[in-house]
C-alpha positions as CSV (number, residue, x, y, z in Angstrom):
1,X,20.3,-9.6,10.3
2,X,17.6,-12.1,10.0
3,X,13.8,-11.4,9.3
4,X,13.2,-11.8,13.0
5,X,15.4,-8.8,14.1
6,X,14.5,-6.8,10.9
7,X,10.7,-6.6,12.2
8,X,12.4,-5.8,15.8
9,X,14.2,-3.0,14.9
10,X,10.9,-1.7,12.1
11,X,8.6,-2.3,15.2
12,X,11.2,0.1,17.4
13,X,11.0,2.9,15.3
14,X,7.2,3.9,15.8
15,X,6.3,5.3,19.4
16,X,2.6,6.0,19.4
17,X,3.1,9.4,21.4
18,X,4.9,11.1,18.5
19,X,1.8,9.8,16.5
20,X,-0.2,11.6,18.3
21,X,1.8,14.5,17.8
22,X,2.3,14.2,14.3
23,X,-1.9,13.6,13.5
24,X,-2.3,17.3,16.3
25,X,0.6,19.4,14.1
26,X,-1.9,18.4,10.7
27,X,-4.7,20.1,11.7
28,X,-2.8,22.7,11.9
29,X,-0.7,22.0,8.4
30,X,-3.2,21.2,6.8
31,X,-5.0,24.7,6.7
32,X,-1.5,26.1,4.5
33,X,-1.2,25.7,1.0
34,X,-0.5,22.5,-0.9
35,X,2.9,23.9,-2.1
36,X,3.9,25.4,1.2
37,X,2.8,21.3,2.9
38,X,5.3,20.2,0.5
39,X,8.5,22.6,0.8
40,X,7.9,21.5,5.3
41,X,7.2,18.2,4.7
42,X,10.8,17.7,1.9
43,X,12.8,20.0,3.9
44,X,12.2,17.4,7.3
45,X,12.5,14.4,4.4
46,X,16.2,15.7,4.0
47,X,16.7,14.4,7.8
48,X,14.9,11.5,7.8
49,X,14.2,9.2,4.1
50,X,12.9,6.4,5.4
51,X,9.5,6.0,7.4
52,X,8.6,2.6,9.5
53,X,5.3,1.1,7.8
54,X,4.0,-2.2,9.6
55,X,1.0,-3.8,8.2
56,X,-0.6,-5.6,10.9
57,X,-2.4,-8.9,10.0
58,X,-4.4,-10.0,7.6
59,X,-4.3,-7.1,5.4
60,X,-6.4,-9.0,2.5
61,X,-6.2,-7.8,-1.1
62,X,-9.0,-8.6,-3.6
63,X,-8.1,-8.9,-7.4
64,X,-9.8,-7.9,-10.6
65,X,-9.0,-8.5,-13.6
66,X,-9.4,-5.9,-15.9
67,X,-10.7,-6.9,-19.7
68,X,-10.1,-4.2,-21.5
69,X,-6.6,-2.0,-20.2
70,X,-6.5,0.4,-22.5
71,X,-9.5,2.3,-21.3
72,X,-7.0,2.5,-17.8
73,X,-3.9,3.8,-19.8
74,X,-5.5,7.5,-18.9
75,X,-4.9,7.3,-15.2
76,X,-1.3,5.8,-15.7
77,X,1.1,8.7,-15.2
78,X,4.0,9.2,-17.6
79,X,6.1,6.0,-18.8
80,X,4.6,3.2,-17.3
81,X,1.8,1.0,-19.4
82,X,-0.5,-1.8,-18.2
83,X,0.9,-5.5,-17.4
84,X,0.2,-8.6,-17.1
85,X,1.3,-10.3,-13.8
86,X,0.4,-13.8,-12.1
87,X,-0.9,-13.6,-8.3
88,X,0.4,-16.8,-7.0
89,X,3.5,-18.9,-8.2
90,X,1.6,-21.1,-10.2
91,X,-1.6,-19.9,-12.6
92,X,-1.9,-17.7,-16.1
93,X,-1.1,-13.7,-16.5
94,X,-3.6,-11.1,-16.2
95,X,-4.0,-7.7,-16.7
96,X,-5.0,-7.1,-13.0
97,X,-7.0,-4.4,-10.2
98,X,-6.3,-4.6,-7.1
99,X,-7.9,-3.2,-3.9
100,X,-5.9,-3.4,-0.4
101,X,-7.3,-3.8,3.4
102,X,-5.2,-3.5,6.1
103,X,-4.6,-2.0,9.8
104,X,-1.5,0.2,9.4
105,X,1.1,2.0,11.9
106,X,3.6,4.3,11.3
107,X,6.2,6.8,12.8
108,X,3.6,9.6,11.7
109,X,-0.3,7.8,11.0
110,X,-2.3,5.2,12.2
111,X,-5.3,3.4,11.5
112,X,-7.4,1.4,8.6
113,X,-6.5,2.3,4.8
114,X,-7.3,0.9,1.3
115,X,-6.2,1.6,-1.3
116,X,-7.3,0.7,-5.1
117,X,-4.1,-0.3,-8.2
118,X,-3.2,-0.9,-11.1
119,X,-0.6,-3.0,-11.8
120,X,2.0,-1.3,-14.4
121,X,5.0,-2.0,-16.3
122,X,7.8,1.0,-15.8
123,X,9.1,1.7,-19.2
124,X,12.1,3.7,-18.7
125,X,13.4,-0.1,-16.1
126,X,11.4,-2.7,-17.0
127,X,10.1,-3.5,-13.4
128,X,6.0,-4.4,-12.7
129,X,4.5,-1.9,-10.7
130,X,1.8,-1.3,-8.2
131,X,0.4,2.5,-9.3
132,X,-1.9,3.9,-7.1
133,X,-5.7,5.0,-8.6
134,X,-6.9,6.3,-5.5
135,X,-7.0,5.7,-1.4
136,X,-9.5,6.2,1.7
137,X,-8.5,6.3,5.0
138,X,-9.7,6.6,8.8
139,X,-6.3,8.3,9.9
140,X,-4.1,11.2,8.1
141,X,-2.3,11.2,4.8
142,X,-0.5,12.9,2.3
143,X,0.3,12.8,-1.4
144,X,2.2,15.1,-3.9
145,X,-1.2,16.8,-5.4
146,X,-3.2,16.8,-2.2
147,X,-0.8,17.4,0.4
148,X,-1.3,16.8,3.7
149,X,-4.8,15.4,4.1
150,X,-7.3,14.8,7.3
151,X,-9.5,11.4,7.3
152,X,-11.7,11.0,4.9
153,X,-13.5,8.4,6.2
154,X,-15.1,7.6,9.7
155,X,-16.2,4.7,12.0
156,X,-13.8,2.7,9.5
157,X,-14.1,-0.7,10.8
158,X,-10.8,-3.2,9.9
159,X,-11.3,-6.5,11.7
160,X,-11.3,-10.1,11.7
161,X,-14.1,-12.2,14.9
162,X,-13.5,-15.3,16.3
163,X,-15.3,-16.8,14.2
164,X,-12.6,-16.4,11.4
165,X,-14.7,-13.4,9.8
166,X,-12.2,-10.6,7.8
167,X,-14.4,-7.4,7.7
168,X,-14.1,-3.9,6.2
169,X,-16.2,-1.3,5.9
170,X,-15.4,2.0,4.8
171,X,-17.0,4.5,3.1
172,X,-15.6,8.5,2.3
173,X,-18.0,11.3,4.0
174,X,-18.5,12.3,0.6
175,X,-20.0,9.0,-0.4
176,X,-18.1,8.8,-3.6
177,X,-15.8,6.1,-2.3
178,X,-16.1,3.2,-0.4
179,X,-14.7,-0.6,0.3
180,X,-16.6,-3.7,1.8
181,X,-15.4,-7.3,2.6
182,X,-16.7,-9.5,4.3
183,X,-14.4,-13.3,3.6
184,X,-14.1,-16.8,6.5
185,X,-10.7,-17.1,6.9
186,X,-11.3,-20.5,8.5
187,X,-10.3,-23.4,4.8
188,X,-7.5,-20.6,3.1
189,X,-4.5,-21.9,2.0
190,X,-1.2,-20.6,1.9
191,X,-0.3,-20.6,-1.6
192,X,3.5,-19.4,-3.2
193,X,3.3,-16.0,-4.3
194,X,4.3,-15.0,-7.5
195,X,7.7,-13.2,-7.1
196,X,7.5,-10.1,-9.5
197,X,4.4,-9.2,-8.6
198,X,4.8,-9.2,-4.6
199,X,8.5,-8.6,-4.4
200,X,9.2,-6.4,-8.3
201,X,6.3,-4.6,-7.9
202,X,6.8,-3.3,-4.6
203,X,10.4,-2.2,-5.1
204,X,8.4,0.4,-8.0
205,X,5.4,1.9,-6.2
206,X,3.6,5.4,-7.7
207,X,0.7,7.1,-8.1
208,X,-1.9,7.6,-10.9
209,X,-2.8,10.8,-12.1
210,X,-5.7,11.8,-9.9
211,X,-3.5,11.7,-6.5
212,X,-0.2,12.1,-8.2
213,X,2.1,14.3,-9.9
214,X,2.6,13.4,-13.9
215,X,5.8,11.4,-13.6
216,X,4.3,9.5,-10.7
217,X,6.1,9.9,-7.5
218,X,7.8,6.5,-7.3
219,X,9.0,5.2,-4.3
220,X,10.1,1.9,-2.6
221,X,9.2,-0.2,0.2
222,X,12.6,-2.0,1.8
223,X,11.5,-5.5,3.7
224,X,13.1,-8.5,4.0
225,X,11.9,-10.0,1.2
226,X,10.9,-13.8,2.9
227,X,7.3,-11.2,4.1
228,X,6.4,-11.7,0.4
229,X,6.7,-15.6,-0.5
230,X,3.1,-16.5,0.5
231,X,-0.1,-15.9,1.7
232,X,-3.8,-16.8,2.1
233,X,-6.0,-17.6,-0.8
234,X,-9.1,-17.4,0.7
235,X,-12.0,-19.6,-1.3
236,X,-14.6,-17.2,-3.6
237,X,-17.7,-19.3,-2.4
238,X,-16.4,-18.4,1.5
239,X,-15.5,-14.2,0.3
240,X,-19.3,-13.0,1.1
241,X,-19.6,-9.9,0.3
242,X,-17.2,-7.1,-1.7
243,X,-18.3,-4.3,-3.2
244,X,-16.1,-1.2,-4.3
245,X,-16.1,2.1,-5.5
246,X,-14.3,5.4,-6.3
247,X,-13.8,8.0,-8.6
248,X,-11.5,4.8,-10.5
249,X,-11.9,1.9,-9.5
250,X,-15.1,1.6,-11.9
251,X,-12.9,1.2,-14.7
252,X,-11.1,-2.3,-13.0
253,X,-13.6,-4.0,-14.3
254,X,-16.3,-5.7,-12.4
255,X,-14.6,-9.5,-12.7
256,X,-13.6,-10.5,-9.0
257,X,-11.2,-12.9,-9.5
258,X,-9.2,-13.9,-6.5
259,X,-8.8,-12.8,-2.2
260,X,-5.9,-12.8,-0.5
261,X,-4.6,-12.4,3.2
262,X,-1.4,-12.2,4.8
263,X,-2.3,-13.6,8.1
264,X,1.1,-12.3,9.7
265,X,2.5,-8.7,10.8
266,X,4.9,-6.9,7.5
267,X,7.9,-4.6,8.4
268,X,8.7,-2.1,6.0
269,X,10.9,1.2,5.3
270,X,9.1,3.5,3.2
271,X,10.6,6.2,1.5
272,X,9.8,9.1,2.6
273,X,7.8,11.9,0.5
274,X,10.4,12.9,-1.8
275,X,12.8,10.0,-2.1
276,X,13.4,8.1,-4.3
277,X,15.6,4.0,-3.5
278,X,16.2,1.8,-6.3
279,X,15.8,-1.2,-5.8
280,X,16.6,-3.4,-9.6
281,X,16.1,-6.7,-8.7
282,X,15.4,-9.8,-5.2
283,X,18.9,-9.8,-4.4
284,X,19.9,-5.2,-4.1
285,X,16.6,-5.7,-2.0
286,X,17.6,-8.6,0.5
287,X,21.0,-6.7,0.8
288,X,19.4,-3.3,1.4
289,X,17.4,-4.8,4.5
290,X,20.4,-6.9,5.5
291,X,22.4,-3.6,6.0
292,X,20.2,-1.6,7.7
293,X,21.2,0.2,10.6
294,X,18.4,1.0,12.4
295,X,19.7,2.9,15.4
296,X,21.9,5.7,12.9
297,X,17.3,6.1,11.7
298,X,15.8,9.2,11.9
299,X,12.0,9.2,11.6
300,X,9.8,11.8,10.2
301,X,8.7,12.9,13.9
302,X,11.6,13.0,15.5
């Protein structure tokens, strides 16, 4: 299987009508206790352990250098510690906090999201990992601590303009979380990415203590490695505005160092809640992606 076949396979698993049905069901299920929601979701994932996951073009990342990583250790799940990494193939390693901004469509939700991460090492596996500290969305969400969440943001803006601007404006209903960014893409250049951060890290994703269980609720994305080969670096002088706030983002440090954007869609299969796939390296990831049988995959809304 090649990249094109994989992308088409993932897209065909997403049915907009079924996504609408899932949103309706969430309004009913969210009234139940979290433990019961988790039981229902876990039962469903036994028949559907993968979720098609399409990140739409111009997913953009803000990279903040963390001057004192010891201050963020307390937010890490068990078995994780802050780790240095490079963003691109060249450059020096640093401790980073990351804010990602993107529009997404999956088999169960569709909309805009912003996620706050710390780069860490999984001490059990040695894998570089992305640890999610917090998130904000105008669509439904699920995590082990909160269960099925209603949107915590309304009237979100996540788009590009004919003048080459990427714009994100998201603010939570309670006013405690926000992500705002305005950056011009016209002078951005494609650069090769550090494969350990982008490939290894996306096969070892965990939740921080404010949104997950103590063990991090580790999960993986399955994708063709080519999707993480390169991305646009936006010149810092073309970042007109960037502002981030959350319960944990203030611990990231205040130094915005790099802005990265993917000018193409990324097609993935995400582990469903309760499922834990492990890829020890790029070879194992590629083998798994190339052997996917899309005709046999059942999605959570089936």
